[in-house]
DOBA-141952 format. One line per field, with one value per residue (C-alpha): residue number from 1; residue in three letters; y, x, z. Coordinates in Angstrom, 3 decimals, decimal comma. Layout:
! residues N
k <- [NUM ...]
r <- [Ala ...]
yy <- [Y ...]
xx <- [X ...]
zz <- [Z ...]
This chain:
! residues 326
k <- [1 2 3 4 5 6 7 8 9 10 11 12 13 14 15 16 17 18 19 20 21 22 23 24 25 26 27 28 29 30 31 32 33 34 35 36 37 38 39 40 41 42 43 44 45 46 47 48 49 50 51 52 53 54 55 56 57 58 59 60 61 62 63 64 65 66 67 68 69 70 71 72 73 74 75 76 77 78 79 80 81 82 83 84 85 86 87 88 89 90 91 92 93 94 95 96 97 98 99 100 101 102 103 104 105 106 107 108 109 110 111 112 113 114 115 116 117 118 119 120 121 122 123 124 125 126 127 128 129 130 131 132 133 134 135 136 137 138 139 140 141 142 143 144 145 146 147 148 149 150 151 152 153 154 155 156 157 158 159 160 161 162 163 164 165 166 167 168 169 170 171 172 173 174 175 176 177 178 179 180 181 182 183 184 185 186 187 188 189 190 191 192 193 194 195 196 197 198 199 200 201 202 203 204 205 206 207 208 209 210 211 212 213 214 215 216 217 218 219 220 221 222 223 224 225 226 227 228 229 230 231 232 233 234 235 236 237 238 239 240 241 242 243 244 245 246 247 248 249 250 251 252 253 254 255 256 257 258 259 260 261 262 263 264 265 266 267 268 269 270 271 272 273 274 275 276 277 278 279 280 281 282 283 284 285 286 287 288 289 290 291 292 293 294 295 296 297 298 299 300 301 302 303 304 305 306 307 308 309 310 311 312 313 314 315 316 317 318 319 320 321 322 323 324 325 326]
r <- [Met Glu Thr Arg Thr Leu Gly Arg Thr Gly Arg Asp Val Ser Val Val Gly Leu Gly Thr Trp Gln Leu Gly Ala Asp Trp Gly Asp Val Asp His Asp Glu Ala Leu Ala Val Leu Asp Gly Ala Val Gly Ser Gly Val Thr Phe Phe Asp Thr Ala Asp Val Tyr Gly Asp Gly Arg Ser Glu Gln Leu Ile Gly Glu Tyr Leu Arg Ser Gln Ala Ala Ala Asp Ile Phe Val Ala Thr Lys Met Gly Arg Arg Ala Glu Gln Asp Pro Lys Asn Phe Thr Leu Asp Ala Phe Arg Ala Trp Thr Glu Arg Ser Arg Arg Asn Leu Gly Val Asp Thr Leu Asp Leu Val Gln Leu His Cys Pro Pro Ser Ala Val Phe Ser Asp Asp Gln Val Phe Asp Asp Leu Asp Thr Leu Val Ala Glu Asn Val Ile Ala Ala Tyr Gly Val Ser Val Glu Thr Val Glu Glu Ala Leu Ile Ala Ile Arg Arg Pro His Val Ala Ser Val Gln Ile Ile Phe Asn Ala Phe Arg Leu Lys Pro Leu Asp Glu Val Leu Pro Ala Ala Arg Ala Ala Gly Val Gly Ile Ile Ala Arg Val Pro Leu Ala Ser Gly Leu Leu Ser Gly Arg Tyr Thr Ala Asp Thr Thr Phe Ala Ala Asp Asp His Arg Thr Tyr Asn Arg Thr Gly Asp Ala Phe Asp Val Gly Glu Thr Phe Ser Gly Val Asp Phe Glu Thr Gly Val Lys Ala Ala Arg Glu Phe Ala Asp Leu Val Pro Glu Gly Val Glu Pro Ala Gln Ala Ala Ile Ala Trp Ile Leu Ala Gln Asp Gly Val Thr Ala Ala Ile Pro Gly Ala Arg Asn Val Gln Gln Ala Arg Gly Asn Ala Ala Ala Ala Gly Val Val Leu Pro Ala Asp Phe Asp Ala Gly Val Arg Asp Ile Tyr Asp Arg Leu Leu Arg Asp Ala Val His Pro Arg Trp]
yy <- [-5,962 -3,376 -2,561 0,615 1,579 3,552 6,268 5,972 3,330 0,740 -1,357 -2,192 -1,586 -2,154 0,879 0,976 0,492 0,620 3,739 2,588 5,867 4,632 1,305 3,419 6,397 9,339 7,576 6,124 2,737 0,073 -3,284 -5,638 -8,484 -6,128 -4,336 -7,424 -8,562 -5,058 -5,844 -9,494 -8,327 -5,698 -8,454 -10,998 -8,325 -7,784 -4,848 -4,955 -1,542 -0,354 3,186 4,019 6,363 6,118 8,587 6,779 5,338 6,234 3,480 0,871 1,008 -0,038 -2,825 -3,888 -4,169 -6,091 -8,706 -9,224 -9,635 -12,124 -14,133 -13,837 -14,541 -15,226 -11,979 -9,415 -6,271 -2,898 -0,726 2,863 4,687 8,038 9,950 13,561 14,240 12,862 15,989 19,403 20,941 22,885 22,375 22,034 18,680 17,051 15,487 12,464 11,479 11,861 10,036 7,224 7,147 7,330 4,684 2,047 2,364 1,917 -0,916 -2,577 -1,777 -3,581 -6,287 -5,509 -4,864 -2,447 0,061 -0,097 3,505 6,311 9,563 12,937 13,346 16,848 18,553 22,594 24,074 25,038 21,290 20,830 23,574 21,968 20,033 18,522 16,837 14,849 14,325 12,488 10,520 9,455 8,213 5,857 4,539 4,091 2,081 0,030 1,061 2,383 1,374 4,612 7,713 10,476 13,058 13,820 17,127 19,700 22,130 22,047 24,302 21,953 19,110 20,977 21,674 17,896 16,796 18,519 16,648 13,886 11,085 11,744 8,615 9,623 12,291 11,889 14,878 15,071 14,785 13,628 15,165 17,766 18,907 19,469 21,868 18,834 18,266 21,687 21,250 18,526 15,486 16,778 17,574 14,116 12,330 14,282 13,612 10,096 10,644 8,442 10,204 8,692 10,172 10,248 11,136 10,072 10,232 13,525 11,839 9,791 12,537 11,297 7,899 9,730 8,344 11,459 13,874 17,403 15,757 12,935 12,971 11,192 10,039 12,406 10,956 11,204 13,825 14,607 15,940 17,555 19,036 20,667 24,117 22,624 22,844 19,610 19,684 21,157 21,500 20,186 16,605 16,769 16,492 17,913 21,257 21,501 22,851 19,893 21,073 22,267 18,856 17,008 18,986 18,748 14,915 14,479 15,934 13,583 10,590 11,715 11,289 7,749 5,056 2,314 -0,533 1,481 2,802 6,409 5,617 3,364 5,919 8,813 6,180 5,519 9,076 9,367 6,593 7,747 10,986 10,725 10,609 8,936 5,675 4,749 5,998 4,961 4,703 3,947 1,017 0,464 -2,996 -5,551 -4,585 -1,191 -2,754 -5,082 -2,257 0,083 -2,590 -2,988 0,440 -0,540 -2,315 0,339 2,254 5,469 7,162 9,435 12,489 11,614 13,803 16,967 16,185 16,392 19,595 21,296 20,303 21,519 24,895 26,014 24,766 24,272 25,844 29,562 28,079 25,344 25,872 29,085 27,526 24,359]
xx <- [17,997 20,829 21,361 22,916 24,296 21,791 23,899 25,129 22,825 25,566 22,750 22,082 18,857 17,163 17,540 13,780 12,029 8,028 6,382 3,449 1,498 -1,275 -1,668 -2,593 -4,705 -5,017 -4,901 -8,360 -9,081 -6,760 -8,223 -6,307 -5,497 -4,513 -2,139 -0,606 -0,386 1,185 3,940 4,509 4,751 7,431 9,283 9,006 10,486 13,599 12,523 13,946 13,238 10,072 9,261 6,062 5,072 3,116 0,515 -0,341 -3,866 -2,895 -0,899 -2,426 0,433 2,850 0,350 0,204 3,658 4,268 1,671 3,608 6,823 5,426 4,170 7,789 10,015 12,870 12,529 15,201 13,199 14,648 11,869 12,112 9,104 8,720 7,408 6,121 3,294 0,701 1,470 0,608 3,544 5,015 9,062 8,284 6,845 9,785 10,966 12,622 9,316 7,307 10,075 9,664 6,000 6,117 8,639 7,069 4,010 5,557 7,577 4,455 2,494 5,752 6,335 10,247 12,145 14,580 13,308 15,698 15,292 13,250 13,039 11,737 8,648 8,835 8,858 8,594 11,867 13,236 13,658 16,450 18,540 17,842 20,730 18,560 16,455 19,435 20,893 17,620 17,655 21,193 19,886 17,279 20,091 22,023 19,289 18,564 15,144 16,103 19,371 19,603 17,728 17,169 15,084 11,903 12,126 10,040 12,728 16,600 17,191 16,055 18,142 21,449 21,214 20,160 23,475 25,764 24,522 27,245 24,669 21,864 21,975 19,677 17,429 14,377 13,359 10,927 13,017 11,929 11,780 9,613 11,530 15,207 16,195 17,929 20,619 22,127 23,248 21,693 23,114 26,492 26,319 24,973 27,628 30,516 28,935 27,955 24,212 21,851 19,209 15,688 13,878 10,231 7,211 9,221 6,401 5,046 1,819 1,422 1,644 4,894 3,086 1,472 -2,034 -3,528 -5,460 -6,729 -10,245 -8,625 -10,571 -9,725 -11,602 -12,930 -10,411 -7,625 -4,670 -4,810 -8,394 -8,237 -4,590 -4,289 -4,035 -2,057 -5,511 -4,014 -0,299 2,258 1,163 4,438 3,660 0,653 1,861 5,240 3,538 3,001 -0,263 -2,300 -2,825 0,584 1,884 -0,262 1,203 4,770 3,973 3,065 6,339 8,040 6,686 7,603 11,248 10,607 12,115 9,968 9,001 9,503 6,591 7,019 6,912 9,903 11,775 11,011 12,478 15,137 16,169 16,433 18,540 21,001 21,597 24,936 24,009 20,388 20,463 16,580 13,537 10,376 7,419 3,890 1,794 -1,693 -1,549 0,457 1,141 2,466 4,625 6,203 6,476 7,950 10,510 11,676 12,495 16,011 17,090 15,958 18,762 17,733 19,121 22,163 20,158 17,326 18,798 18,915 15,221 14,119 16,061 14,663 10,927 11,725 13,280 10,447 7,438 8,068 11,230 9,794 6,830 8,602 12,195 11,806 9,426 11,001]
zz <- [-3,269 -2,531 1,027 2,555 5,971 7,797 8,851 12,744 13,339 11,588 10,396 6,689 5,124 1,941 -0,186 -1,005 2,348 2,944 4,516 6,548 7,417 4,773 6,735 9,837 8,480 6,574 3,038 3,032 4,239 4,259 6,002 8,107 5,992 3,182 5,437 6,423 2,858 1,950 4,619 3,086 -0,416 0,590 2,397 -0,508 -2,650 -0,771 1,539 5,135 6,310 7,508 8,467 11,051 13,692 17,028 15,582 12,104 13,080 16,694 16,849 14,248 11,881 14,685 15,919 12,376 12,180 15,365 14,294 10,936 12,818 15,150 12,343 10,351 13,234 10,960 9,099 9,599 9,602 10,723 11,870 12,328 14,237 15,039 18,476 19,629 17,209 19,788 22,115 21,974 19,710 22,657 22,942 26,492 26,220 24,615 28,110 29,256 31,014 27,906 25,833 28,341 27,954 24,246 23,612 25,913 24,128 20,670 22,319 23,364 19,783 18,142 20,657 21,131 23,840 22,074 19,447 16,206 15,597 17,157 15,436 16,746 14,541 12,738 16,316 16,753 15,536 18,705 19,790 17,439 19,424 22,631 24,287 27,117 24,470 22,816 26,312 27,267 23,696 24,911 28,153 26,118 24,134 27,472 28,928 25,970 25,303 21,739 19,872 18,054 17,225 14,434 13,435 10,833 9,528 7,793 6,394 5,517 8,199 10,720 8,957 8,954 12,949 13,408 11,390 13,491 16,569 17,529 17,906 15,603 13,395 10,668 9,258 7,637 5,058 2,099 -1,043 -4,483 -8,093 -6,997 -3,804 -4,690 -2,182 -0,039 -2,887 -2,141 1,249 3,277 1,626 1,298 4,830 5,756 3,754 5,633 9,101 8,504 9,198 7,088 4,729 4,633 1,843 2,597 0,438 -2,697 -5,156 -3,763 -2,600 -5,762 -8,133 -9,488 -10,356 -13,463 -12,590 -11,621 -13,732 -12,737 -12,123 -9,764 -6,473 -3,013 -0,090 2,488 5,200 2,803 3,569 -0,379 0,108 3,644 4,035 0,478 2,231 5,364 7,467 9,485 9,171 7,165 3,688 2,560 3,539 0,904 -2,917 -1,409 -1,113 -4,787 -6,145 -7,268 -11,126 -11,228 -9,745 -12,351 -15,348 -14,013 -13,598 -17,134 -18,010 -15,791 -17,204 -20,950 -19,468 -18,383 -20,516 -21,906 -19,723 -16,408 -14,354 -13,490 -9,812 -10,357 -12,258 -9,367 -6,432 -8,678 -9,177 -5,569 -4,879 -7,524 -5,546 -3,232 0,122 0,058 2,123 1,508 0,125 1,835 -0,764 0,800 -0,746 -0,244 -2,037 -2,795 -6,596 -5,314 -2,775 -5,348 -7,863 -5,601 -4,536 -8,325 -8,436 -6,946 -10,058 -12,292 -14,512 -15,951 -18,845 -18,655 -19,379 -16,978 -14,111 -16,338 -17,437 -13,700 -12,869 -16,015 -14,865 -11,353 -12,415 -14,783 -12,938 -9,462 -7,994 -7,214 -5,432 -3,465 -3,134 -0,538 1,776 3,157]
């Protein structure tokens, strides 16, 4: 598995990581043993980067990762977590005292003294312009509570503000074949600043796997059911903000671009990794087969005309609805 340096952390991580939202909640049930098997399947396929958050299953995702790491003491896994979504989304709640409490809980869940990377978890936009917030994060670094910090954002504008911060190590942003706006400014700005880019929702909540039809349904506790109109959180987190039926149509066209012997999901991840400035993509996996298949995307070489095909689909079917919003 290829590795790349994750921005200002100075640490190398696998280009395909493992997103672990689905191991905590909001994607239907994943039982304990299967969750640990997914983590092990990813590591066995070369993954050295897990992404989690304190809010995933109210800590369940972090706890599962902590349990796995204790059972695999020799594994060199970089764990990025996130904080801030367990509190009311008021900028006044983003204080040093809150950061201390949130990071202490994550350290307990993960069973570590120092967190590798803590990301502000899509906080209110005003937080990104608050100098005190970043001074407080610097304090936690100085105290060795966290080794580095980054941000997870909803919009390009938030990403660009964060990239200008001198100690922001990484930016996590939705970036995939159905969300191309980060190509315009975010990736070039991150490259110039030495900030890592973590591409989340790389499969557009599974649309880019090519497995869904207009009649596909999801469990009631799956965000692909209950958040399609943004009732629970930013609608951009569900199917990348793409209308489901339109997304299914676009996914069929995307699958037609994929070369023989490659799964659409693998092609979608490989396309992201081919974009200059991306450090890693973090697809989720609900079973071992998915974890291994996603990891194999790191070795996929796409045809020369693939990128043009992706952009054509985006321009015809998705740009007008998606590009102005995030």
